[in-house]
N, CA, C and O atoms as a GROMACS GRO file, in nm:
protein
  260
    1MET      N    1  -6.185  18.724  13.658
    1MET     CA    2  -6.152  18.595  13.646
    1MET      C    3  -6.179  18.530  13.786
    1MET      O    4  -6.235  18.421  13.798
    2ASN      N    5  -6.134  18.607  13.891
    2ASN     CA    6  -6.130  18.549  14.034
    2ASN      C    7  -6.299  18.515  14.066
    2ASN      O    8  -6.330  18.411  14.124
    3SER      N    9  -6.385  18.598  14.029
    3SER     CA   10  -6.521  18.568  14.058
    3SER      C   11  -6.568  18.440  13.997
    3SER      O   12  -6.654  18.373  14.055
    4LEU      N   13  -6.520  18.405  13.893
    4LEU     CA   14  -6.552  18.304  13.811
    4LEU      C   15  -6.504  18.156  13.874
    4LEU      O   16  -6.568  18.051  13.862
    5LEU      N   17  -6.400  18.170  13.930
    5LEU     CA   18  -6.333  18.060  14.010
    5LEU      C   19  -6.408  18.032  14.134
    5LEU      O   20  -6.416  17.916  14.172
    6LEU      N   21  -6.470  18.137  14.207
    6LEU     CA   22  -6.542  18.124  14.314
    6LEU      C   23  -6.674  18.052  14.296
    6LEU      O   24  -6.723  17.986  14.387
    7ALA      N   25  -6.734  18.066  14.173
    7ALA     CA   26  -6.871  18.009  14.144
    7ALA      C   27  -6.855  17.850  14.124
    7ALA      O   28  -6.951  17.774  14.131
    8ILE      N   29  -6.736  17.811  14.100
    8ILE     CA   30  -6.712  17.666  14.063
    8ILE      C   31  -6.693  17.600  14.199
    8ILE      O   32  -6.603  17.640  14.273
    9PRO      N   33  -6.783  17.487  14.240
    9PRO     CA   34  -6.780  17.425  14.363
    9PRO      C   35  -6.673  17.335  14.361
    9PRO      O   36  -6.649  17.281  14.253
   10GLY      N   37  -6.589  17.302  14.476
   10GLY     CA   38  -6.483  17.215  14.506
   10GLY      C   39  -6.519  17.088  14.544
   10GLY      O   40  -6.638  17.071  14.574
   11GLY      N   41  -6.441  16.992  14.550
   11GLY     CA   42  -6.447  16.864  14.592
   11GLY      C   43  -6.530  16.857  14.723
   11GLY      O   44  -6.629  16.784  14.726
   12ALA      N   45  -6.497  16.924  14.818
   12ALA     CA   46  -6.569  16.922  14.957
   12ALA      C   47  -6.706  16.953  14.940
   12ALA      O   48  -6.792  16.888  15.000
   13SER      N   49  -6.735  17.054  14.857
   13SER     CA   50  -6.868  17.108  14.835
   13SER      C   51  -6.961  17.007  14.771
   13SER      O   52  -7.074  16.983  14.813
   14ILE      N   53  -6.898  16.944  14.656
   14ILE     CA   54  -6.978  16.847  14.586
   14ILE      C   55  -7.000  16.727  14.661
   14ILE      O   56  -7.105  16.666  14.641
   15ALA      N   57  -6.907  16.679  14.753
   15ALA     CA   58  -6.921  16.565  14.847
   15ALA      C   59  -7.040  16.594  14.936
   15ALA      O   60  -7.123  16.505  14.954
   16LEU      N   61  -7.053  16.715  14.994
   16LEU     CA   62  -7.160  16.764  15.083
   16LEU      C   63  -7.300  16.770  15.005
   16LEU      O   64  -7.402  16.724  15.057
   17ILE      N   65  -7.298  16.821  14.890
   17ILE     CA   66  -7.423  16.809  14.803
   17ILE      C   67  -7.458  16.670  14.785
   17ILE      O   68  -7.576  16.644  14.803
   18VAL      N   69  -7.382  16.575  14.753
   18VAL     CA   70  -7.418  16.424  14.726
   18VAL      C   71  -7.470  16.375  14.853
   18VAL      O   72  -7.574  16.309  14.850
   19VAL      N   73  -7.414  16.397  14.963
   19VAL     CA   74  -7.453  16.345  15.099
   19VAL      C   75  -7.596  16.408  15.130
   19VAL      O   76  -7.688  16.340  15.175
   20ALA      N   77  -7.606  16.533  15.104
   20ALA     CA   78  -7.742  16.594  15.130
   20ALA      C   79  -7.857  16.530  15.045
   20ALA      O   80  -7.966  16.497  15.092
   21ILE      N   81  -7.818  16.514  14.906
   21ILE     CA   82  -7.918  16.454  14.827
   21ILE      C   83  -7.947  16.301  14.877
   21ILE      O   84  -8.065  16.267  14.878
   22LEU      N   85  -7.868  16.224  14.909
   22LEU     CA   86  -7.866  16.096  14.953
   22LEU      C   87  -7.976  16.094  15.084
   22LEU      O   88  -8.066  16.011  15.095
   23LEU      N   89  -7.948  16.199  15.173
   23LEU     CA   90  -8.029  16.195  15.294
   23LEU      C   91  -8.165  16.229  15.263
   23LEU      O   92  -8.258  16.178  15.325
   24LEU      N   93  -8.185  16.325  15.158
   24LEU     CA   94  -8.324  16.371  15.119
   24LEU      C   95  -8.408  16.264  15.046
   24LEU      O   96  -8.525  16.234  15.075
   25PHE      N   97  -8.332  16.211  14.948
   25PHE     CA   98  -8.406  16.122  14.869
   25PHE      C   99  -8.402  15.975  14.906
   25PHE      O  100  -8.498  15.904  14.877
   26GLY      N  101  -8.306  15.931  14.961
   26GLY     CA  102  -8.256  15.779  15.003
   26GLY      C  103  -8.211  15.712  14.875
   26GLY      O  104  -8.240  15.754  14.762
   27GLY      N  105  -8.137  15.603  14.900
   27GLY     CA  106  -8.067  15.532  14.804
   27GLY      C  107  -8.149  15.468  14.691
   27GLY      O  108  -8.102  15.442  14.580
   28LYS      N  109  -8.276  15.444  14.728
   28LYS     CA  110  -8.368  15.364  14.640
   28LYS      C  111  -8.429  15.472  14.554
   28LYS      O  112  -8.448  15.436  14.438
   29LYS      N  113  -8.462  15.587  14.581
   29LYS     CA  114  -8.531  15.682  14.497
   29LYS      C  115  -8.435  15.754  14.395
   29LYS      O  116  -8.483  15.816  14.300
   30ILE      N  117  -8.290  15.745  14.415
   30ILE     CA  118  -8.195  15.820  14.319
   30ILE      C  119  -8.202  15.770  14.183
   30ILE      O  120  -8.205  15.851  14.091
   31PRO      N  121  -8.207  15.625  14.157
   31PRO     CA  122  -8.207  15.595  14.028
   31PRO      C  123  -8.333  15.612  13.959
   31PRO      O  124  -8.333  15.607  13.836
   32GLU      N  125  -8.448  15.632  14.028
   32GLU     CA  126  -8.565  15.670  13.964
   32GLU      C  127  -8.561  15.817  13.939
   32GLU      O  128  -8.628  15.862  13.846
   33LEU      N  129  -8.491  15.896  14.011
   33LEU     CA  130  -8.482  16.033  13.980
   33LEU      C  131  -8.398  16.060  13.859
   33LEU      O  132  -8.432  16.133  13.766
   34MET      N  133  -8.284  15.996  13.869
   34MET     CA  134  -8.185  15.993  13.730
   34MET      C  135  -8.255  15.958  13.603
   34MET      O  136  -8.242  16.024  13.500
   35ARG      N  137  -8.330  15.850  13.614
   35ARG     CA  138  -8.417  15.794  13.510
   35ARG      C  139  -8.486  15.895  13.449
   35ARG      O  140  -8.473  15.923  13.330
   36GLY      N  141  -8.580  15.965  13.548
   36GLY     CA  142  -8.671  16.066  13.505
   36GLY      C  143  -8.596  16.188  13.442
   36GLY      O  144  -8.643  16.249  13.346
   37ILE      N  145  -8.492  16.215  13.492
   37ILE     CA  146  -8.416  16.331  13.434
   37ILE      C  147  -8.350  16.300  13.308
   37ILE      O  148  -8.330  16.392  13.228
   38GLY      N  149  -8.312  16.175  13.278
   38GLY     CA  150  -8.252  16.131  13.158
   38GLY      C  151  -8.371  16.123  13.043
   38GLY      O  152  -8.349  16.159  12.927
   39LYS      N  153  -8.480  16.078  13.080
   39LYS     CA  154  -8.602  16.079  12.999
   39LYS      C  155  -8.625  16.213  12.951
   39LYS      O  156  -8.643  16.238  12.832
   40GLY      N  157  -8.623  16.314  13.060
   40GLY     CA  158  -8.660  16.457  13.025
   40GLY      C  159  -8.558  16.515  12.930
   40GLY      O  160  -8.599  16.589  12.840
   41ILE      N  161  -8.436  16.490  12.941
   41ILE     CA  162  -8.344  16.530  12.863
   41ILE      C  163  -8.355  16.474  12.729
   41ILE      O  164  -8.336  16.553  12.636
   42SER      N  165  -8.380  16.357  12.704
   42SER     CA  166  -8.390  16.293  12.590
   42SER      C  167  -8.508  16.327  12.495
   42SER      O  168  -8.510  16.313  12.373
   43GLU      N  169  -8.621  16.382  12.587
   43GLU     CA  170  -8.753  16.426  12.519
   43GLU      C  171  -8.715  16.564  12.461
   43GLU      O  172  -8.752  16.605  12.351
   44PHE      N  173  -8.642  16.628  12.544
   44PHE     CA  174  -8.603  16.783  12.508
   44PHE      C  175  -8.524  16.787  12.384
   44PHE      O  176  -8.558  16.865  12.295
   45LYS      N  177  -8.418  16.709  12.369
   45LYS     CA  178  -8.337  16.690  12.251
   45LYS      C  179  -8.423  16.643  12.134
   45LYS      O  180  -8.404  16.690  12.022
   46LYS      N  181  -8.518  16.549  12.157
   46LYS     CA  182  -8.599  16.503  12.050
   46LYS      C  183  -8.684  16.609  11.998
   46LYS      O  184  -8.702  16.626  11.877
   47GLY      N  185  -8.739  16.684  12.092
   47GLY     CA  186  -8.829  16.807  12.037
   47GLY      C  187  -8.749  16.911  11.976
   47GLY      O  188  -8.792  16.978  11.882
   48LYS      N  189  -8.631  16.925  12.027
   48LYS     CA  190  -8.536  17.033  11.953
   48LYS      C  191  -8.505  16.996  11.825
   48LYS      O  192  -8.515  17.085  11.740
   49ASN      N  193  -8.466  16.880  11.788
   49ASN     CA  194  -8.425  16.822  11.659
   49ASN      C  195  -8.545  16.818  11.575
   49ASN      O  196  -8.523  16.837  11.456
   50GLU      N  197  -8.678  16.796  11.612
   50GLU     CA  198  -8.793  16.807  11.526
   50GLU      C  199  -8.816  16.955  11.492
   50GLU      O  200  -8.850  16.984  11.378
   51ILE      N  201  -8.799  17.048  11.582
   51ILE     CA  202  -8.817  17.199  11.547
   51ILE      C  203  -8.700  17.236  11.449
   51ILE      O  204  -8.728  17.303  11.349
   52GLU      N  205  -8.579  17.198  11.470
   52GLU     CA  206  -8.481  17.217  11.380
   52GLU      C  207  -8.492  17.181  11.242
   52GLU      O  208  -8.462  17.254  11.147
   53ASN      N  209  -8.542  17.050  11.236
   53ASN     CA  210  -8.588  16.973  11.097
   53ASN      C  211  -8.699  17.065  11.025
   53ASN      O  212  -8.684  17.102  10.909
   54GLU      N  213  -8.802  17.096  11.098
   54GLU     CA  214  -8.924  17.174  11.054
   54GLU      C  215  -8.848  17.309  10.987
   54GLU      O  216  -8.859  17.337  10.868
   55LEU      N  217  -8.783  17.376  11.068
   55LEU     CA  218  -8.717  17.505  11.028
   55LEU      C  219  -8.632  17.488  10.899
   55LEU      O  220  -8.640  17.575  10.812
   56ASN      N  221  -8.552  17.380  10.883
   56ASN     CA  222  -8.468  17.349  10.780
   56ASN      C  223  -8.563  17.324  10.653
   56ASN      O  224  -8.538  17.374  10.544
   57ASP      N  225  -8.661  17.252  10.675
   57ASP     CA  226  -8.751  17.213  10.569
   57ASP      C  227  -8.836  17.345  10.506
   57ASP      O  228  -8.866  17.356  10.388
   58THR      N  229  -8.863  17.427  10.594
   58THR     CA  230  -8.925  17.562  10.569
   58THR      C  231  -8.829  17.652  10.480
   58THR      O  232  -8.862  17.712  10.378
   59ASN      N  233  -8.698  17.650  10.543
   59ASN     CA  234  -8.612  17.740  10.466
   59ASN      C  235  -8.576  17.685  10.332
   59ASN      O  236  -8.548  17.766  10.243
   60GLU      N  237  -8.574  17.548  10.306
   60GLU     CA  238  -8.545  17.498  10.180
   60GLU      C  239  -8.650  17.523  10.085
   60GLU      O  240  -8.621  17.556   9.970
   61ASN      N  241  -8.794  17.508  10.132
   61ASN     CA  242  -8.887  17.540  10.049
   61ASN      C  243  -8.901  17.686  10.008
   61ASN      O  244  -8.954  17.710   9.900
   62LYS      N  245  -8.856  17.790  10.087
   62LYS     CA  246  -8.854  17.927  10.064
   62LYS      C  247  -8.742  17.938   9.954
   62LYS      O  248  -8.762  18.012   9.858
   63GLU      N  249  -8.642  17.878   9.962
   63GLU     CA  250  -8.513  17.887   9.868
   63GLU      C  251  -8.565  17.831   9.727
   63GLU      O  252  -8.533  17.887   9.622
   64ASP      N  253  -8.646  17.719   9.731
   64ASP     CA  254  -8.682  17.660   9.615
   64ASP      C  255  -8.794  17.759   9.527
   64ASP      O  256  -8.804  17.743   9.405
   65ASN      N  257  -8.863  17.845   9.590
   65ASN     CA  258  -8.961  17.931   9.530
   65ASN      C  259  -8.893  18.055   9.478
   65ASN      O  260  -8.959  18.143   9.423
   0.00000   0.00000   0.00000
């Protein structure tokens, strides 16, 4: 249990990470970066849902036969 608590970053660590990201990317690039990450996540979810639908359709067809 103690090793799990050590893996979770605290408030100071998160603040340091945020400052480092601001310094590396700058304030203007961060919205672009977040937008790209959001699009990537939505594309991943869309692909996952398409695969699940195909698998469900395949299973339904097997059950009908």
